[in-house]
C-alpha positions in Angstrom: -179.2 -194.7 -1.4 -176.3 -193.3 0.7 -176.8 -190.1 2.7 -174.4 -188.3 0.6 -175.8 -189.3 -2.8 -177.3 -186.3 -4.7 -181.0 -186.6 -6.1 -181.8 -185.0 -9.4 -185.3 -183.8 -10.3 -185.9 -182.9 -14.1 -183.2 -182.3 -16.3 -181.5 -178.8 -15.7 -182.8 -178.5 -12.1 -180.2 -178.0 -9.3 -178.9 -180.9 -7.5 -179.7 -181.4 -3.8 -177.1 -183.0 -1.5 -176.0 -182.6 2.2 -173.2 -180.1 3.0 -171.1 -179.5 5.9 -171.9 -176.8 8.6 -168.8 -175.0 7.5 -170.0 -174.9 3.8 -173.5 -173.8 4.9 -172.1 -171.1 7.1 -169.9 -169.7 4.2 -173.0 -169.7 2.0 -175.0 -167.8 4.7 -172.2 -165.2 5.1 -172.2 -164.6 1.4 -175.9 -163.6 1.4 -177.2 -160.1 2.3 -179.4 -161.5 4.8 -180.8 -164.9 5.9 -183.1 -165.8 8.9 -181.2 -166.9 11.8 -183.6 -170.1 11.8 -181.6 -171.1 8.6 -178.1 -170.9 10.1 -176.3 -174.0 11.0 -176.0 -172.9 14.6 -180.0 -173.1 14.9 -179.8 -176.9 14.4 -177.6 -177.0 17.5 -180.1 -174.9 19.5 -183.0 -177.1 18.5 -181.8 -180.1 20.5 -185.0 -182.1 20.3 -184.8 -182.2 16.5 -182.2 -183.9 14.3 -180.7 -181.4 12.0 -179.0 -181.4 8.6 -177.7 -178.9 6.1 -178.5 -179.2 2.4 -177.1 -177.5 -0.5 -178.5 -176.9 -4.1 -175.8 -177.2 -6.8 -175.4 -176.3 -10.3 -172.3 -178.2 -11.2 -169.8 -177.5 -8.5 -171.4 -174.1 -7.6 -173.7 -174.0 -4.7 -176.6 -171.7 -5.4 -178.9 -172.4 -2.4 -178.8 -173.8 1.1 -181.4 -174.9 3.9 -181.3 -176.1 7.4 -183.6 -179.0 7.8 -184.9 -180.1 11.2 -186.2 -183.6 11.4 -189.0 -184.4 13.9 -189.8 -188.1 14.2 -193.2 -189.5 14.1 -194.4 -191.1 17.4 -194.1 -194.8 17.4 -192.8 -194.6 13.7 -189.4 -193.4 14.3 -188.1 -194.1 10.7 -190.3 -191.5 9.5 -189.7 -187.6 10.0 -191.4 -184.4 9.4 -188.7 -182.4 7.6 -189.0 -178.7 8.7 -187.1 -175.7 6.9 -188.2 -172.7 9.3 -188.2 -169.4 7.4 -186.4 -171.1 4.4 -184.8 -172.6 2.3 -182.4 -169.9 1.1 -183.0 -170.1 -2.7 -184.0 -167.8 -5.6 -187.8 -167.6 -4.8 -188.3 -165.4 -7.9 -187.8 -168.2 -10.3 -189.3 -171.5 -11.0 -189.9 -172.8 -7.5 -190.5 -176.4 -8.8 -186.9 -176.5 -10.2 -185.8 -175.8 -6.5 -188.4 -177.7 -4.3 -188.8 -180.9 -6.6 -185.2 -182.1 -5.9 -185.7 -181.3 -2.4 -188.8 -183.4 -2.0 -187.1 -186.2 -3.8 -184.1 -186.2 -1.6 -186.1 -185.9 1.7 -188.5 -188.6 0.7 -185.6 -190.8 -0.2 -184.2 -190.3 3.3 -187.4 -191.0 5.3 -189.4 -187.8 5.4 -193.1 -188.3 5.4 -193.8 -184.6 4.8 -191.9 -181.3 4.3 -193.0 -178.1 6.1 -191.1 -174.9 5.0 -191.8 -171.1 5.3 -190.6 -169.1 2.3 -189.0 -165.8 3.5 -191.0 -164.0 0.9 -193.5 -161.0 1.7 -196.9 -160.9 0.0 -198.2 -157.5 1.5 -197.3 -154.5 3.7 -199.2 -151.9 5.5 -197.9 -148.7 6.9 -198.1 -147.7 10.6 -200.6 -145.0 9.7 -202.9 -147.6 8.0 -202.7 -149.9 10.9 -203.7 -147.1 13.4 -206.5 -146.1 11.3 -207.7 -149.7 11.1 -207.5 -150.0 14.8 -209.5 -146.9 15.2 -212.3 -148.0 12.6 -214.9 -150.3 14.2 -215.8 -151.6 10.8 -212.1 -153.0 10.4 -211.4 -156.3 12.1 -208.1 -157.5 10.5 -205.2 -156.4 8.7 -206.4 -158.1 5.6 -209.4 -155.9 5.7 -207.3 -153.0 4.9 -206.0 -152.3 1.2 -202.2 -153.3 1.2 -199.7 -150.3 0.9 -198.1 -152.6 -1.7 -198.2 -156.2 -2.7 -195.1 -158.2 -3.9 -195.9 -160.1 -7.2 -193.2 -162.6 -6.1 -195.1 -163.5 -3.0 -198.3 -164.0 -5.0 -196.6 -166.3 -7.5 -194.8 -168.2 -4.6 -198.3 -168.9 -2.9 -199.9 -169.7 -6.2 -197.1 -172.0 -7.3 -197.0 -173.9 -3.9 -200.8 -174.3 -3.9 -200.7 -175.6 -7.6 -197.9 -178.1 -6.7 -200.0 -179.6 -3.9 -198.6 -177.8 -0.9 -201.0 -177.3 1.9 -201.1 -174.0 3.8 -200.5 -174.1 7.5 -201.6 -170.5 8.5 -204.1 -170.1 11.4 -206.4 -167.2 11.3 -204.8 -165.6 14.3 -201.4 -165.5 12.6 -199.8 -167.9 15.2 -199.6 -171.6 15.0 -197.1 -174.4 15.7 -194.4 -172.8 13.5 -193.3 -169.2 13.0 -195.7 -166.1 12.6 -196.9 -165.1 9.1 -197.7 -161.6 10.1 -194.7 -159.5 11.5 -193.9 -155.9 12.3 -190.7 -154.4 10.8 -188.9 -151.0 10.7 -187.0 -150.4 7.5 -183.6 -149.0 8.2 -181.8 -148.6 4.9 -180.9 -145.0 4.0 -182.4 -143.6 7.1 -180.8 -141.6 10.1 -181.5 -141.9 13.9 -183.3 -138.5 13.6 -185.5 -139.8 10.8 -186.3 -143.0 12.7 -187.3 -141.0 15.6 -189.6 -138.8 13.6 -191.3 -141.9 12.2 -192.2 -143.1 15.9 -195.4 -142.2 17.5 -195.3 -139.1 19.9 -195.8 -141.6 22.8 -192.9 -143.7 21.8 -190.6 -140.5 21.4 -191.8 -139.3 24.9 -191.0 -142.8 26.4 -187.4 -142.8 25.1 -186.8 -139.3 26.4 -188.4 -140.1 29.8 -186.2 -143.3 30.1 -183.1 -141.1 29.5 -184.4 -138.3 31.9 -185.1 -141.0 34.6 -181.5 -142.3 34.4 -182.2 -145.7 32.8 -178.9 -147.1 31.6 -178.9 -149.8 28.7 -175.8 -152.0 28.6 -174.9 -155.0 26.3 -174.4 -158.1 28.5 -171.7 -160.5 28.0 -174.0 -163.4 27.6 -172.4 -165.0 30.7 -174.2 -167.0 33.3 -175.0 -164.2 35.6 -176.5 -161.9 32.9 -178.4 -164.8 31.4 -179.8 -165.7 34.8 -180.9 -162.1 35.4 -182.6 -162.0 32.1 -184.4 -165.3 32.7 -185.7 -164.4 36.0 -187.1 -161.2 34.6 -188.5 -163.3 31.7 -190.2 -165.8 33.9 -191.8 -162.9 35.7 -193.1 -161.4 32.5 -194.5 -164.9 31.5 -196.4 -165.1 34.7 -197.8 -161.7 34.3 -198.5 -161.9 30.6 -199.7 -165.5 30.9 -197.4 -167.5 28.5 -195.2 -170.5 29.0 -191.5 -169.6 29.4 -188.7 -171.4 28.0 -186.1 -172.9 30.5 -182.8 -171.1 31.3 -181.0 -174.0 29.6 -182.6 -173.1 26.3 -181.2 -169.6 26.3 -177.8 -170.9 27.5 -177.6 -173.2 24.5 -178.9 -170.5 22.1 -176.3 -168.0 23.2 -173.5 -170.6 23.2 -174.4 -171.7 19.7 -175.1 -168.6 17.9 -172.0 -166.8 19.6 -169.8 -169.6 18.5 -170.9 -169.2 14.9 -170.4 -165.5 14.7 -169.5 -163.0 17.7 -172.1 -160.4 16.5 -174.9 -163.0 16.1 -176.6 -162.6 19.4 -176.6 -159.8 22.1 -178.5 -159.4 25.4 -179.5 -155.9 26.4 -180.1 -155.0 30.0 -181.8 -151.8 31.2 -181.1 -150.8 34.8 -182.7 -148.1 36.9 -181.0 -147.3 40.1 -179.5 -150.7 40.3 -182.8 -152.5 39.5 -183.2 -154.6 36.2 -186.3 -153.0 34.5 -186.2 -154.6 31.1 -184.1 -156.9 29.0 -184.2 -157.9 25.3 -182.5 -160.2 23.0 -181.2 -159.2 19.6 -180.1 -161.6 16.8 -178.5 -160.4 13.6 -177.6 -162.2 10.4 -176.2 -159.9 7.7 -178.5 -156.9 7.4 -181.5 -158.3 9.2 -181.7 -157.6 12.9 -184.3 -159.4 15.1 -185.9 -158.6 18.4 -186.2 -162.2 19.6 -187.1 -162.1 23.2 -188.0 -159.4 25.7 -188.8 -159.0 29.4 -189.9 -156.3 31.7 -190.5 -155.6 35.5 -194.0 -154.8 36.7 -192.4 -152.4 39.1 -191.1 -149.1 37.7 -192.7 -149.5 34.3 -193.1 -145.7 34.5 -189.4 -145.4 33.7 -189.9 -147.0 30.3 -187.1 -149.5 30.3 -188.5 -151.5 27.3 -188.6 -148.4 25.1 -185.0 -147.7 26.1 -184.0 -151.3 25.2 -185.9 -151.1 21.9 -184.2 -147.8 21.0 -180.7 -149.1 21.8 -181.3 -152.1 19.7 -182.6 -150.1 16.7 -179.6 -147.8 16.9 -177.1 -150.6 17.0 -178.9 -152.3 14.1 -178.7 -148.9 12.1 -174.9 -148.6 13.0 -174.3 -152.1 11.7 -175.8 -151.1 8.3 -178.9 -153.4 8.6 -181.8 -153.0 6.3 -184.5 -154.1 8.6 -185.2 -154.1 12.3 -187.7 -156.9 12.9 -190.0 -157.0 15.7 -191.2 -160.4 14.9 -194.7 -161.7 15.3 -198.0 -159.8 15.4 -201.6 -161.2 15.1 -203.5 -159.7 12.2 -206.4 -158.6 14.5 -207.2 -154.9 14.6 -210.3 -155.2 16.7 -209.7 -152.8 19.6 -211.4 -155.3 22.0 -209.0 -158.1 21.2 -206.3 -158.6 23.9 -203.8 -159.1 21.2 -204.1 -155.6 19.8 -202.1 -154.2 22.6 -199.0 -155.8 21.2 -200.0 -154.5 17.7 -200.2 -151.0 19.2 -196.8 -151.3 20.9 -195.0 -152.2 17.8 -196.8 -149.8 15.6 -195.4 -147.0 17.7 -192.0 -147.6 16.3 -193.2 -146.5 12.9 -192.5 -149.1 10.2 -194.9 -151.4 8.7 -196.9 -154.6 9.1 -195.9 -157.2 6.6 -197.6 -160.5 5.6 -195.3 -163.4 4.5 -196.2 -166.3 2.3 -196.6 -168.3 5.6 -195.9 -172.1 6.2 -196.7 -174.9 3.9 -196.8 -178.6 4.1 -196.1 -181.0 1.3 -197.2 -184.6 2.3 -194.8 -187.2 0.8 -196.4 -190.3 2.3 -200.0 -189.3 2.7 -201.1 -192.1 5.1 -198.4 -191.2 7.5 -199.1 -187.5 7.2 -202.8 -187.9 8.0 -201.8 -190.0 11.1 -199.4 -187.3 12.1 -201.9 -184.5 11.7 -204.5 -186.4 13.6 -202.0 -187.0 16.5 -201.1 -183.3 16.5 -204.6 -182.2 16.5 -205.5 -184.5 19.5 -202.6 -183.0 21.6 -203.5 -179.5 20.6 -200.5 -179.1 18.2 
C-alpha cells in the first residue's frame, strides 16, 4: 500500500490518511486548544524520531488530526513504535473505536509494531485546599486517597473503552514514566481577574510576589536569540546540578525555539528575571490556543530570597490571562502527598498558585505485533526505559 492510501475500519468510521504540515496546522488553529506536543512543529523538535501528520476524514472534511512520532526498534528498523503524545486531537466523547480502529489499521499497514498515545482527557480533579489537607494528614499518602473534587465521565469512559479494546496502561505509580505525566497541576483562568487569581494563591505566594517587586526584580520576555538562550541554559544546567536531574543540551532549546516560533510567533516565550543585573530565574512558556504551559524553569541558588521564580510565574500567569487563555498549566506533579517524600516539595510549590491537581487518562499501548512488542518491552526494561 502506498503511504498516501487511506485505510478504512468498519463502515461509517472516519478515514485516516497522511496530511501536510500546513493542513495539520490549519486544523490546530481551528481548535480552542491543543497540546503543543500535537503540533506539526513538535515533530521538528524531536529530531531523533521520524514524524508524520495524520488526519481523520469524513468525506472531504477533516474531523481529527494527530502528530505521530515513530521510534524504530533496535536491530529491527523496519518496525516502529508509533507515539502520539497527548493526542490525537479527536472527539474523545464519542465512540473511541470508530476513531482508533482506522488509526491502528493505518499504522500497522505502515510498519508500526505498537501504538502509544495519551488521550488529552481528564478523569479527576482535586482543589488546592484538598491537596494541602492531604499533605497535612499523615493517613493520606497519595492524591488518589482523597475523594475527587469532581470526576469526568468522559475520562472514565475513555479509560474503560481502551482497556476493553486491549490497550495496556503505561502509568507508573509515581506519575512519571518514559512519556508524559499523568498528574498535572493547573490554574483555571477563564472568567477570572488578576485580583481573583492573587486571592486564590497561598499567603506565602502573595508575599513572595510582593517581595520580588519590592526587591526590584525585573521580568522581561527574551527574544529567543542566542544570547538569551545561552543565559537561560547556563542557569538551567546549574539548576539541574543542584536538583539532581539530567539537563537537556542547549541545541535542544535552540531547535525548540526555532521550530515553535516559526509555526506561530506567540507559540513560545522565554521569561528572564533579573535582580541588579544578575539573572536569578528563567522560565519557558508555550501556548497553543487557550492553553498556556509552563514548560521549563531555572533558578539561581544565590539570591533565592528575592523570589525571582515567583516573579516569573506571576508574569506568565498574567500574560496567559491577557491572551484569553482558559488554563495555565504547570505540568507534571507526582501523586504523592507523603510529607516525607522528596517530591512533595514540588507539589507544595505548585499548590501555592491556587488551582487544582488533575489526573489524566494517562498513556496506553496497543500491541499490533505482539512478539515484536514483547521484545521491545524487554529491551526497554533492561536499559531502564
